[in-house]
N, C-alpha and C positions, 0 to 999 in steps of 0.2 A: 504494500500500500504506500510505497514511497512515491512522493510527487517530485517531478523534475523541477529544476530551477525555473524553467520557462513557464510551467504551469502555475507555480507559485507567484511569479511576477504578473501573469495574466489575471489571476484571482485578485491580487493586490490592486491592480489597475481597475478592475470592475468594482471593487469595494470603494475605491476612491471616487469613482464616478457616482456611485450610489450616495456617498456622503455629500458630494457636491450638490446633487439633486435635492437631498434632504435639507441642506442649508438654504437653497433657493426657496423651497416650499415654506420653510420656517420664516424666512424674511417676508415672503408674500403674505403669509397669514398674520404676521405681526403688523404689517402695514395696514391690512384690512381691518384688524381689530382696533388699531389706533384711530383710524378714520371713523369707524363706527362708534367708538366711545366718545370721540369729540362731538359727533353729530348728536348722540344721545344726551350728552351733558348739556349741549346747547338747547336741545328741545326741552329738557327738564328745567333748565334755567328760565326759558321763555314761559313755560307753564307756571312756574312759581311766581314769576313777575306778574303774569296775568291774574293769577289767583289773588295775589296781594293787592293788586290794583282794584279788583272787584270787591274785595273785603273793605278796603279803605273807602271806596266810593259808596258802598252800602252803609258803612258806619257814618259817613258824612250826611247821608240822606235820612238817617234815623231808621233805616229799614234793617231788619235782622238779616244777616247773610244766609243764603240758601245752603245750610248745612244739614245733611240728612241725619235724622235721629231715629233711633229705634224705640218705639213705644212698647211697654210690656204688654203681653197678651193677657187680657182679663180672664181667659179660660185656662191659663196655665196653672198647674198645681203649685201650691205654696208649701214651703217646708219650714217647720219651726226648728229652733235650735235644740240640741240635745240637752235634756235636763239631767241633773245629778242622779236621779233615780234610774233613768235609762242607762246611763253609763255604768252605774253600780250593778244593774241587772245584767248587762253584757259581760262585765268582769266575772260575775258569779257563774254565768253560763259557760264562759270559756274555761274557768277553773274546773267546773264539773265535767266538761267534755274531756279535758286533759286527764283528770283522775280516772274516768271511765275507760279511756283509751289505754292508760298505763296498766290498770288492773286487767283489762282484756289481754294485753300483750304478755304480761307476766303469767296469766293463766295458760295461754297458748304455749308459752315457752317451757314452763316448769311443771304445770299440773296435768295438762292434757297428755303428754307422753306417758305418764304413769297410768293413766286411765285406759289407754289403748292396749 
């Protein structure tokens, strides 16, 4: 599987061509992204200036700016805060479940084998 010197030089030349092609593509992509980011920044700046001008004009006229607001749904369920009794009840339930699980585990590991 020994490669001759000529084959190695040929492979090196092909790799160099590929690297040159990659460098050109990277530069083209960077130029495109820079141009796009400049245009995007300019359009965002223009939109911000227009929004600010609209807000200032509306405030001068005494009119509320047209800002969308979300009104709460009157049919939505309401939730009350947990009271201390509910929290205590949950703690007791968790402790009881832990104790039952531990007893069941110990029964299965140590008592059940002797019953079989």
